[in-house]
C-alpha positions in Angstrom: 27.5 139.3 -4.3 27.3 137.5 -0.9 25.6 134.1 -0.9 25.6 130.8 0.8 23.7 127.8 2.2 20.6 128.0 4.4 21.2 126.4 7.8 18.5 124.3 9.5 16.7 126.3 12.2 17.1 129.8 10.6 14.8 131.9 8.4 15.8 132.6 4.8 16.1 136.3 5.8 18.5 135.4 8.6 20.5 133.4 6.2 21.0 136.4 3.9 21.9 138.6 6.9 24.4 136.0 8.3 26.0 135.3 4.9 26.5 139.0 4.2 28.2 139.5 7.5 30.4 136.4 7.1 31.5 137.2 3.6 31.8 141.0 3.7 32.0 142.1 7.3 28.9 144.3 6.8 25.9 144.1 9.0 22.6 144.6 7.1 18.9 144.9 7.7 16.8 143.2 5.0 14.3 145.6 3.6 12.7 143.7 0.8 12.8 141.1 -1.9 14.5 141.5 -5.3 13.3 138.1 -6.5 13.6 134.4 -6.8 15.9 133.4 -9.6 16.5 129.9 -11.2 17.8 128.6 -14.4 17.2 125.0 -15.2 20.2 124.9 -17.5 22.6 126.2 -14.8 23.7 123.3 -12.6 26.6 123.2 -10.1 28.8 120.1 -9.9 30.5 119.6 -6.6 33.6 117.6 -7.3 34.3 116.9 -3.7 31.3 114.5 -3.5 30.2 114.3 -7.1 26.9 116.0 -6.3 25.0 117.9 -8.9 22.5 120.6 -8.0 20.3 123.1 -9.8 21.3 126.6 -8.8 18.7 128.9 -7.3 18.9 132.3 -5.6 16.7 134.4 -3.4 17.9 138.0 -3.6 17.1 140.5 -0.8 17.3 144.2 -0.7 19.2 145.4 2.3 20.6 148.4 4.1 24.0 148.4 5.9 23.6 149.0 9.6 27.2 148.4 10.8 30.4 146.5 10.5 33.3 147.2 8.1 34.3 145.9 4.8 36.7 142.9 5.0 37.4 139.7 3.2 36.9 136.3 4.7 37.8 132.7 3.8 34.9 132.9 1.4 35.7 136.2 -0.3 38.9 137.5 -1.9 37.7 141.1 -2.5 35.0 143.2 -0.9 34.1 146.7 -2.0 31.2 149.1 -2.6 30.8 149.5 -6.4 29.2 152.7 -7.8 26.2 151.9 -10.0 27.8 153.5 -13.1 30.7 151.0 -12.9 28.6 147.8 -12.7 28.4 147.5 -16.5 32.2 147.2 -16.8 32.5 144.4 -14.3 33.0 140.8 -15.5 30.4 138.4 -14.1 28.2 135.5 -15.0 25.0 136.4 -17.0 22.9 135.2 -14.1 24.6 137.6 -11.7 24.1 140.5 -14.1 20.4 139.6 -14.5 19.9 139.8 -10.8 21.7 143.1 -10.4 19.9 144.6 -13.4 16.5 143.6 -12.0 17.4 145.0 -8.6 18.4 148.3 -10.1 15.5 148.8 -12.6 12.5 146.9 -11.3 10.3 147.5 -8.2 8.3 144.3 -8.2 10.1 141.0 -7.2 11.2 138.8 -10.0 9.5 135.4 -10.0 11.2 132.8 -12.2 9.1 131.5 -15.2 7.2 128.3 -15.0 9.3 126.3 -17.4 10.7 122.8 -17.4 
């Protein structure tokens, strides 16, 4: 799934639209919110500067409006995946949780209030 860093001066929605285009070649229109996902036990260690961050993701619903599928320096493979094939894909449990929520729930996911 496309993702990336939020740049100063842009809205979160613009970040999602920009990152999708940069990583997939697909232009989208954001249509809604799937949810806000965090996991306090999932941290990312950047070895380039020894920084450690807690992962979080804001997932949008979107519709393609143009462009064409293509890889970038940030992606090695880009494809449309039929829903019935998703269960067979290898992915992190956090990614699977986001996709399952998007497919089966209508209300946005709000991460639990835990420490």
